[in-house]
C-alpha positions in Angstrom: 182.4 246.4 94.1 179.9 245.6 91.4 178.9 242.1 90.4 179.9 240.6 87.1 176.4 240.8 85.6 176.3 244.6 86.3 179.8 244.9 84.8 178.7 243.1 81.6 175.7 245.5 81.3 178.0 248.5 81.7 180.4 247.2 79.0 177.6 246.2 76.5 175.3 249.2 77.0 177.4 252.1 78.1 180.9 251.6 76.9 180.2 249.8 73.6 176.6 250.8 73.0 176.0 247.4 71.3 172.9 247.3 69.0 170.5 244.4 68.9 171.6 243.2 65.5 175.3 243.3 66.1 177.4 240.1 66.4 179.5 240.1 69.6 182.6 238.0 69.7 184.3 237.4 73.1 187.9 236.1 72.9 189.0 234.7 76.2 191.5 232.3 77.7 190.8 229.4 80.0 191.2 231.5 83.1 188.4 233.8 82.1 185.5 231.4 81.6 183.5 233.2 84.2 183.5 236.2 82.0 182.4 234.2 79.0 179.6 232.7 81.0 178.4 236.2 82.1 178.4 237.5 78.5 176.6 234.4 77.4 174.0 234.9 80.1 173.5 238.5 78.9 173.2 237.5 75.3 170.6 234.8 76.0 168.6 237.2 78.1 168.7 239.9 75.4 168.3 237.8 72.2 171.8 238.9 71.2 174.2 237.1 68.9 177.3 236.0 70.7 180.2 233.8 69.6 183.2 232.8 71.7 186.8 231.8 71.1 188.8 230.2 73.9 192.5 230.5 73.6 194.9 228.4 75.7 195.9 230.4 78.8 199.6 229.7 78.3 199.7 230.7 74.7 201.1 233.9 73.2 198.2 236.3 72.7 199.4 239.1 70.4 198.5 240.8 67.1 200.0 237.9 65.1 197.6 235.5 66.7 194.7 237.8 65.9 195.9 238.1 62.3 195.7 234.4 62.0 192.0 234.6 63.2 191.1 237.3 60.6 188.7 235.0 58.7 186.6 234.2 61.7 186.5 237.9 62.8 185.3 239.3 59.5 181.6 239.4 60.4 182.0 240.5 64.0 180.7 243.9 64.9 182.1 243.9 68.4 185.2 242.0 69.7 185.8 241.8 73.4 189.0 240.3 74.9 189.1 238.7 78.3 192.6 237.3 78.8 195.5 237.8 81.2 197.7 239.0 78.4 196.6 241.9 76.3 196.6 241.3 72.6 197.3 244.1 70.1 194.6 244.6 67.5 195.8 245.0 63.9 194.4 246.0 60.5 192.8 242.6 60.1 190.6 243.3 63.1 
């Protein structure tokens, strides 16, 4: 099993091929703060732009919730979700 920092590097560099000037937004719930911390560590070490949104872990996390967040997602180049419940992306994203 790989450690979380290696996993973040794989996600950022291999899967998403994030560029230095891109804004990364991680949307997580309260049960995934370890992932938020790992992405923050990566961003700090790579002079990357990262913003986070923490959703309540017991809340509904679906496309409608994301639609309501459309205005804060507009400038994001990359959106990463780390929640127990998948949310469905929509046109607003």
